[in-house]
C-alpha positions in Angstrom: 9.1 5.4 21.4 6.3 3.9 22.6 3.7 1.8 20.5 0.3 3.2 21.6 -2.4 2.1 19.0 -1.9 -1.2 16.6 -4.4 -2.0 14.0 -4.2 -4.9 11.8 -6.4 -6.3 9.0 -6.1 -8.5 5.8 -7.7 -7.1 2.5 -8.4 -10.1 0.4 -7.8 -9.1 -3.5 -6.3 -10.2 -6.3 -3.0 -7.9 -6.2 -2.4 -5.9 -9.3 0.5 -6.7 -11.3 0.5 -3.1 -13.0 2.1 -0.5 -10.8 2.1 3.3 -10.6 5.4 3.4 -12.1 3.6 2.4 -15.5 2.9 6.4 -16.1 2.5 7.2 -19.7 4.1 10.0 -21.4 2.1 12.1 -24.1 2.7 15.4 -25.9 0.3 18.1 -25.6 1.0 21.6 -27.2 4.4 20.3 -27.8 5.1 19.6 -24.3 5.6 16.2 -22.7 2.9 15.4 -19.9 2.9 12.5 -17.6 -0.8 11.0 -17.1 -2.0 8.0 -15.4 -3.7 5.4 -17.6 -7.1 4.7 -16.9 -6.3 1.0 -15.8 -4.1 2.4 -13.0 -6.8 4.8 -11.8 -9.0 1.8 -11.3 -6.2 0.2 -9.2 -6.3 3.4 -7.2 -10.0 3.2 -6.8 -9.9 -0.4 -5.5 -7.1 0.2 -3.1 -9.3 3.1 -1.8 -12.4 1.1 -1.7 -10.9 -1.8 0.4 -9.0 0.6 2.6 -12.0 2.9 3.5 -13.6 -0.1 5.6 -10.7 0.2 8.0 -10.0 3.8 8.0 -9.2 5.4 11.6 -11.9 7.6 12.9 -9.4 10.3 12.8 -6.1 10.2 11.2 -3.1 9.4 13.1 -1.1 12.6 14.2 2.3 11.0 15.4 4.9 8.6 13.8 3.8 5.6 12.1 5.3 2.1 11.8 3.6 0.2 8.9 3.8 -3.6 7.9 2.7 -4.8 4.6 2.6 -8.5 3.6 1.8 -8.9 -0.2 0.4 -12.5 -0.7 0.1 -13.8 -4.3 -2.0 -16.8 -4.7 -0.4 -20.1 -5.4 -0.8 -22.7 -3.0 1.9 -25.1 -4.3 4.5 -22.4 -3.4 2.8 -21.0 -0.2 5.2 -19.6 2.3 8.0 -18.9 -0.2 9.1 -15.6 -1.2 7.9 -14.1 -4.8 10.8 -13.0 -6.7 9.2 -11.9 -9.9 7.6 -8.4 -10.9 5.5 -6.5 -9.7 8.6 -4.8 -7.4 7.9 -4.6 -4.1 8.6 -0.8 -3.6 6.3 0.1 -6.6 3.4 -2.0 -4.8 3.9 -0.2 -1.6 4.3 3.2 -3.0 0.8 3.3 -4.5 -0.9 1.5 -1.6 0.7 4.0 0.9 -0.5 7.0 -1.0 -3.9 5.5 -1.1 -3.8 5.0 2.6 -2.9 8.9 2.7 -5.8 9.7 0.5 -8.1 7.8 2.7 -6.7 9.8 5.6 -5.0 6.9 8.1 -2.5 9.7 8.6 -2.0 13.1 7.4 1.0 13.0 5.4 3.0 9.6 4.5 6.0 11.4 5.8 4.8 10.3 9.3 6.0 6.9 8.3 9.0 6.4 10.0 9.7 2.5 9.7 8.2 0.0 7.1 8.7 -3.7 6.9 7.2 -5.2 3.5 7.2 -8.9 2.1 5.9 -10.5 -1.0 5.4 -13.9 -1.2 2.8 -16.8 -2.1 -0.1 -18.3 0.0 -3.5 -19.8 -0.2 -5.3 -16.4 0.2 -4.4 -13.5 -2.0 -4.1 -10.3 -0.6 -2.4 -7.5 1.7 -2.2 -8.1 5.4 -1.5 -4.5 7.0 -0.6 -3.6 10.4 -0.3 -0.2 11.3 1.4 1.1 14.8 1.0 4.5 15.9 4.3 5.4 17.9 4.6 8.4 20.4 7.8 9.8 22.1 8.1 9.1 25.6 8.3 12.3 27.4 
């Protein structure tokens, strides 16, 4: 595999502590229905608005390697890992879904490798690195 295109950026933001695993269950017409509460829709809108600024001109067509670093503000613990909620996999899932919505790629099944970290730092936000990978043929 050969890396052909690398894009790096930082999204300064207060990282939401609610995640998309916090969907609600309601009963309508005697049937259970999952729905997304308004606060989670706001988080999705925030992600999409921030990601729009860095979206590629055309969606990536090939394989994608994605690196996400979630940095929570705490100057005293800067550089240390964060071992409390929210769960890393829940943060990443929602974020990747929003990247798909914004059309960084056609489908998140194109992501063949991820590296995700959450920790503390001076500036709160998400560092993103996207690498497009092509087969060497």
